[in-house]
C-alpha positions in Angstrom: -46.6 -102.4 -51.1 -45.2 -100.4 -53.9 -48.5 -98.5 -54.3 -48.6 -97.8 -50.6 -45.0 -96.5 -50.7 -45.8 -94.3 -53.7 -48.9 -92.8 -52.0 -46.9 -92.1 -48.9 -44.3 -90.3 -50.9 -46.9 -88.3 -52.8 -48.4 -87.3 -49.5 -45.1 -86.1 -48.2 -44.4 -84.1 -51.4 -47.9 -82.6 -51.3 -47.1 -81.2 -47.8 -44.2 -79.1 -49.2 -44.5 -75.5 -48.1 -43.0 -72.5 -49.9 -43.2 -69.1 -48.1 -41.6 -65.8 -47.5 -40.2 -65.6 -43.9 -39.6 -62.1 -42.4 -36.1 -61.8 -41.0 -35.2 -59.6 -38.0 -34.5 -56.5 -40.1 -37.6 -57.0 -42.2 -35.9 -58.6 -45.2 -38.1 -61.2 -46.9 -36.4 -64.6 -47.1 -37.9 -67.2 -49.5 -37.9 -70.7 -48.0 -39.4 -74.0 -48.6 -39.8 -77.3 -46.7 -40.5 -80.9 -47.7 -40.2 -84.3 -46.2 -41.3 -85.9 -42.9 -41.6 -83.4 -40.0 -41.0 -86.3 -37.6 -37.5 -87.0 -39.0 -34.3 -85.1 -38.4 -34.2 -81.6 -39.9 -31.6 -80.5 -42.4 -31.5 -76.9 -43.7 -29.9 -76.4 -47.1 -28.2 -73.1 -47.9 -26.9 -72.3 -51.4 -23.5 -70.8 -52.3 -22.5 -67.3 -53.4 -24.8 -65.8 -56.1 -26.8 -69.1 -56.3 -30.3 -70.2 -55.7 -31.7 -73.0 -53.5 -33.1 -74.6 -56.6 -29.6 -76.1 -56.9 -30.8 -78.8 -54.4 -33.3 -80.3 -56.8 -31.6 -83.7 -56.6 -32.2 -83.8 -52.9 -35.6 -82.2 -53.0 -37.0 -84.8 -55.5 -35.5 -87.9 -53.9 -38.1 -90.0 -52.2 -35.6 -91.6 -49.8 -34.5 -88.1 -48.6 -38.1 -87.1 -48.2 -39.0 -90.2 -46.1 -35.9 -90.0 -43.9 -35.5 -86.2 -43.4 -37.4 -83.0 -42.9 -35.7 -80.7 -45.4 -35.7 -76.9 -45.5 -34.0 -74.8 -48.1 -33.9 -71.0 -48.5 -32.5 -68.3 -50.7 -29.8 -66.3 -49.0 -30.6 -62.6 -48.7 -29.6 -60.8 -51.9 -29.9 -64.1 -53.9 -32.6 -66.0 -55.7 -36.0 -64.6 -54.9 -35.3 -63.4 -51.4 -35.1 -59.7 -50.7 -32.2 -57.7 -51.9 -31.8 -54.7 -49.6 -29.8 -52.0 -51.4 -27.5 -51.0 -48.6 -24.2 -52.8 -47.7 -25.1 -52.7 -44.0 -27.7 -55.4 -44.6 -25.1 -58.0 -45.6 -23.3 -58.6 -42.3 -22.7 -61.7 -40.3 -25.5 -61.0 -37.9 -28.0 -60.6 -40.7 -27.1 -63.9 -42.2 -27.4 -65.6 -38.7 -30.8 -63.9 -38.2 -32.1 -65.2 -41.5 -31.2 -68.8 -40.5 -32.9 -68.4 -37.2 -36.0 -66.9 -38.7 -36.3 -69.8 -41.2 -35.8 -72.6 -38.6 -38.2 -70.9 -36.2 -40.9 -70.6 -38.9 -40.7 -74.2 -39.8 -40.8 -75.3 -36.2 -37.3 -76.8 -35.9 -35.6 -74.0 -34.0 -35.5 -76.1 -30.8 -34.6 -79.3 -32.6 -31.0 -78.7 -33.4 -31.3 -78.9 -37.2 -28.3 -79.8 -39.3 -26.9 -76.9 -41.4 -26.0 -78.1 -44.9 -24.2 -75.4 -46.9 -22.9 -75.4 -50.4 -19.7 -73.3 -50.9 -20.2 -70.0 -49.0 -23.5 -71.3 -47.6 -21.5 -73.5 -45.2 -19.8 -70.6 -43.4 -23.2 -69.6 -42.1 -22.5 -72.0 -39.2 -19.9 -69.4 -37.9 -22.5 -66.7 -38.1 -25.0 -68.8 -36.2 -22.5 -69.8 -33.5 -21.5 -66.1 -32.9 -25.0 -64.8 -32.5 -27.0 -67.8 -31.2 -24.5 -70.2 -29.9 -23.1 -73.4 -31.5 -25.8 -75.5 -29.8 -28.5 -74.1 -32.0 -27.4 -76.6 -34.6 -26.8 -80.3 -34.3 -24.1 -80.5 -36.9 -22.8 -79.1 -40.2 -22.6 -80.5 -43.7 -20.0 -78.8 -46.0 -20.6 -79.4 -49.7 -17.8 -77.9 -51.7 -17.5 -75.6 -48.7 -15.2 -74.5 -45.8 -15.8 -73.7 -42.1 -15.4 -69.9 -42.0 -14.7 -66.9 -44.3 -11.2 -65.9 -43.2 -9.7 -69.3 -43.9 -10.9 -69.2 -47.5 -7.5 -68.2 -48.9 -6.0 -71.4 -47.4 -8.3 -73.6 -49.5 -9.3 -71.4 -52.5 -7.9 -72.6 -55.9 -5.9 -70.3 -58.0 -8.6 -70.6 -60.6 -11.4 -69.2 -58.4 -9.2 -66.4 -57.0 -8.5 -65.3 -60.6 -12.2 -65.6 -61.5 -13.7 -63.7 -58.6 -12.9 -60.2 -60.1 -15.0 -61.2 -63.2 -17.9 -62.0 -61.0 -17.7 -58.6 -59.4 -17.3 -56.8 -62.8 -20.1 -54.3 -63.7 -19.5 -54.7 -67.4 -22.8 -55.8 -69.1 -21.1 -57.2 -72.3 -18.9 -59.5 -70.1 -21.8 -60.7 -68.0 -23.1 -63.5 -70.3 -19.8 -65.3 -70.7 -19.0 -64.8 -67.0 -22.3 -66.4 -65.9 -21.9 -69.3 -68.3 -18.4 -70.0 -67.0 -19.4 -69.7 -63.4 -22.3 -72.2 -63.8 -20.1 -74.7 -65.7 -17.3 -74.3 -63.1 -19.6 -75.7 -60.4 -19.6 -79.2 -61.8 -16.9 -81.7 -62.8 -17.7 -81.7 -66.5 -19.1 -78.2 -67.3 -19.5 -78.9 -71.0 -21.9 -81.7 -70.1 -24.1 -79.7 -67.7 -27.7 -80.0 -68.9 -29.2 -76.9 -70.4 -32.0 -76.6 -67.9 -29.7 -76.6 -64.9 -27.1 -74.4 -66.6 -29.6 -71.6 -67.4 -31.3 -71.9 -64.0 -27.9 -71.3 -62.3 -27.0 -68.5 -64.7 -30.4 -67.0 -64.0 -29.7 -66.9 -60.3 -26.6 -64.9 -61.0 -28.4 -62.6 -63.4 -31.1 -61.9 -60.9 -28.7 -60.5 -58.4 -27.9 -56.8 -58.5 -24.1 -56.3 -59.1 -23.9 -54.1 -56.0 -25.2 -57.0 -53.9 -22.5 -59.3 -55.2 -19.9 -56.8 -54.2 -21.4 -56.3 -50.8 -22.0 -60.0 -50.1 -18.6 -61.5 -50.9 -16.6 -60.1 -48.0 -18.9 -61.7 -45.4 -16.7 -60.7 -42.5 -17.1 -63.0 -39.5 -15.8 -63.7 -36.1 -15.2 -67.5 -36.0 -14.2 -67.6 -32.3 -17.5 -69.1 -31.1 -17.4 -71.8 -33.7 -13.7 -72.6 -33.1 -14.4 -72.9 -29.3 -16.3 -76.0 -30.2 -14.0 -77.2 -33.0 -13.2 -80.5 -31.3 -16.8 -81.5 -30.7 -19.2 -80.0 -33.3 -20.0 -82.7 -35.8 -19.1 -82.0 -39.4 -19.7 -84.0 -42.6 -17.5 -82.8 -45.5 -18.6 -83.9 -49.0 -16.0 -82.8 -51.5 -14.8 -83.6 -55.1 -11.4 -84.0 -56.5 -12.4 -81.9 -59.5 -13.7 -78.9 -57.4 -12.4 -75.8 -59.3 -13.3 -73.5 -56.4 -12.0 -75.2 -53.2 -8.9 -77.5 -53.0 -10.0 -80.7 -51.4 -6.5 -81.8 -50.2 -5.9 -78.4 -48.6 -9.3 -78.6 -47.0 -8.7 -82.1 -45.7 -5.4 -80.9 -44.1 -7.2 -77.9 -42.5 -9.9 -80.1 -41.1 -7.4 -82.6 -39.7 -5.4 -79.8 -38.0 -8.3 -77.8 -36.7 -11.3 -80.0 -36.1 -11.8 -83.2 -34.2 -15.3 -84.6 -34.9 -15.9 -85.0 -38.6 -16.3 -87.3 -41.6 -14.5 -86.4 -44.8 -15.5 -87.8 -48.2 -13.4 -86.9 -51.2 -15.0 -88.3 -54.4 -13.5 -88.7 -57.9 -15.3 -87.3 -60.9 -17.0 -84.8 -58.6 -16.8 -81.0 -58.8 -17.7 -78.0 -56.6 -21.4 -79.0 -56.4 -20.7 -82.4 -54.8 -24.4 -82.9 -54.0 -25.2 -82.4 -57.7 -22.4 -84.5 -59.3 -22.8 -87.3 -56.8 -26.3 -87.1 -55.5 -26.5 -90.8 -54.6 -23.4 -90.6 -52.4 -24.3 -87.2 -50.9 -27.9 -88.2 -50.1 -26.7 -91.4 -48.5 -24.1 -89.6 -46.4 -26.5 -86.9 -45.3 -29.2 -89.4 -44.2 -26.6 -91.5 -42.3 -25.1 -88.4 -40.6 -28.6 -87.3 -39.5 -29.4 -90.7 -38.1 -26.2 -90.9 -36.2 -26.7 -87.5 -34.6 -30.3 -88.4 -33.8 -29.1 -91.6 -32.1 -26.6 -89.7 -30.0 -23.3 -90.8 -31.7 -20.9 -88.0 -30.8 -17.9 -90.0 -29.8 -14.6 -88.5 -31.1 -12.3 -90.5 -33.2 -8.5 -90.8 -32.8 -8.4 -90.8 -36.6 -10.5 -87.8 -37.5 -10.2 -88.3 -41.3 -12.4 -91.4 -41.2 -16.0 -92.4 -40.3 -16.1 -91.4 -36.7 -19.6 -92.8 -36.2 -20.6 -96.5 -36.5 -21.9 -97.5 -40.0 -25.6 -96.6 -40.5 
């Protein structure tokens, strides 16, 4: 049985597909899929100035591969996706079009995939809702993230607000220390971050033109379409008490006051990259969330800050 299971997993991994997908304006978006195409689809989107390689602990997990069809892509201007050198290419509509192009390419555009975003990747849901309707997606997973751009000041930590100007600094001598600090700030214990991961994450920042960082960070949105469904759209929030970027308690309060159909997990010893610091917990919760949505569990809870769906 173990050999059969191993062979099945190897078969799934061997079917992984990495491609460039052409978005509506011609920008090339690097994307990759893995897992079982018959299972619920989850699309992973990295955070600001980061690469989708951050999701290696999901990509390489055999349980995730057997229970989900996973897609990840590099946001325009990041990783190895195209970096158009004009600010007009970094608007809400373009980010929505990239998501749509990717899910259509992998054949899940009509299957209501789950949008799983890390940090600023999570606000893509508001872009999608505005230009394609909230029903294009089946649910949203926020990992060290928040629902939409304009509410960021309500949950941003003083540390990240003071650090953002360094990320946008054009000074070459300052870049190395800035990149190192940024990578280490994404986990609970930055000094213990393994060298391979640290320099992969620093490399993602280094590969981005500084103009693109400046153009990308405003990401002006209209959240009206998303908030019109705020009592019903399913959310899974995976957060850490040691997140240096987004205050978990403030985010919990915001979700309680503004959303009505969500599960909130706040983990100790976990930083901004909750899926990296606690992959076991994150992977379990994502699979359970996907199964519940597949099985039609969308009943609202009178206590939104709890598991609103039956246990998996």
